C-alpha positions as CSV (number, residue, x, y, z in Angstrom):
1,M,-98.2,255.3,60.1
2,K,-95.1,254.2,62.1
3,P,-93.7,256.4,64.8
4,G,-90.4,257.0,62.9
5,E,-92.4,258.2,59.9
6,A,-94.3,260.7,62.2
7,V,-90.9,262.0,63.5
8,M,-89.6,262.4,59.9
9,K,-92.8,264.2,58.8
10,L,-92.7,266.5,61.9
11,T,-89.0,267.2,61.2
12,A,-89.9,268.1,57.6
13,L,-92.6,270.5,59.0
14,G,-90.0,272.3,61.1
15,Y,-90.0,270.4,64.4
16,R,-86.8,269.4,66.2
17,F,-86.5,266.6,68.6
18,E,-84.0,266.0,71.4
19,V,-83.4,263.0,73.6
20,T,-81.9,263.6,77.1
21,G,-81.5,260.3,78.9
22,E,-85.0,258.9,78.8
23,R,-86.7,262.3,78.2
24,L,-88.1,263.3,74.9
25,H,-88.3,267.0,73.9
26,W,-89.6,268.7,70.8
27,R,-90.0,272.3,69.6
28,F,-91.1,274.0,66.5
29,V,-88.4,276.0,64.7
30,G,-90.0,276.3,61.3
31,Q,-91.3,279.3,59.4
32,G,-94.8,280.7,60.3
33,Q,-97.2,278.6,62.3
34,P,-97.6,274.8,62.0
35,D,-100.9,273.5,60.8
36,P,-102.6,272.0,63.9
37,G,-104.8,269.6,61.8
38,Q,-101.6,268.1,60.4
39,V,-99.4,268.3,63.5
40,R,-101.8,267.1,66.3
41,P,-102.2,263.5,65.1
42,L,-98.5,263.2,64.5
43,L,-97.6,264.5,67.9
44,Q,-100.2,262.2,69.4
45,L,-98.6,259.2,67.8
46,V,-95.2,260.4,69.1
47,K,-96.6,260.6,72.6
48,E,-98.4,257.2,72.4
49,C,-95.3,255.4,71.0
50,R,-92.7,257.2,73.1
51,D,-90.4,254.2,73.6
52,E,-90.3,253.5,69.8
53,V,-89.7,257.2,69.1
54,L,-86.8,257.3,71.6
55,F,-85.2,254.3,70.0
56,F,-85.7,255.8,66.5
57,L,-84.2,259.2,67.5
58,R,-81.1,257.5,68.8
59,C,-80.6,256.0,65.3
60,Y,-81.7,258.9,63.1
61,C,-80.2,262.3,62.3
62,P,-83.1,264.8,61.8
63,R,-80.9,267.1,59.8
64,C,-79.9,264.7,57.0
65,G,-81.7,261.5,57.7
66,G,-78.4,259.7,58.3
67,I,-78.1,256.8,60.7
68,M,-74.3,256.7,61.5
69,F,-73.1,258.4,64.6
70,I,-69.6,258.7,66.1
71,P,-69.1,259.9,69.7
72,N,-66.8,262.9,70.2
73,P,-64.3,262.9,73.1
74,E,-67.0,264.2,75.5
75,G,-69.2,261.2,74.5
76,K,-71.8,263.2,72.5
77,D,-72.9,261.4,69.4
78,L,-72.2,263.4,66.2
79,C,-73.7,262.6,62.8
80,A,-71.1,261.2,60.5
81,K,-72.5,263.2,57.6
82,C,-73.6,266.5,59.2
83,D,-70.8,266.8,61.7
84,W,-68.0,265.4,59.6
85,Q,-65.7,268.4,59.9
86,L,-66.0,268.4,63.7
87,L,-65.3,264.7,63.7
88,V,-62.2,265.2,61.6
89,D,-61.0,268.0,63.9
90,F,-61.4,265.6,66.9
91,F,-60.0,262.5,65.1
92,P,-57.5,263.7,62.4
93,A,-57.0,260.1,61.2
94,L,-60.5,260.2,59.7
95,R,-59.1,262.8,57.2
96,S,-56.7,260.4,55.7
97,A,-59.3,257.6,55.7
98,S,-61.8,259.7,53.8
99,R,-59.0,260.6,51.2
100,A,-58.3,256.9,50.7
101,N,-62.0,256.2,50.1
102,K,-62.2,258.9,47.4
103,Q,-59.3,257.3,45.4
């Protein structure tokens, strides 16, 4: 299994990942308790392949699986799919661009 697949599987199980600089954080936010037999090997792979996971997480939206990000005025990357309304609020020209693409 590749590190990105482990991240996607953990995300589907209820884990959320965050990258701060070069630091990698994860937490469980799902329902109930995670199955240790399923989760341990995945987290071990994430730990062993930390650099690949950091790169993957910079290119992957854990909410929708998207891979296109646009920085907001503060420099925080927002997902072009999940955060579209926020992006349109920051950059009103996107609104007219999205209308043109629908026609």
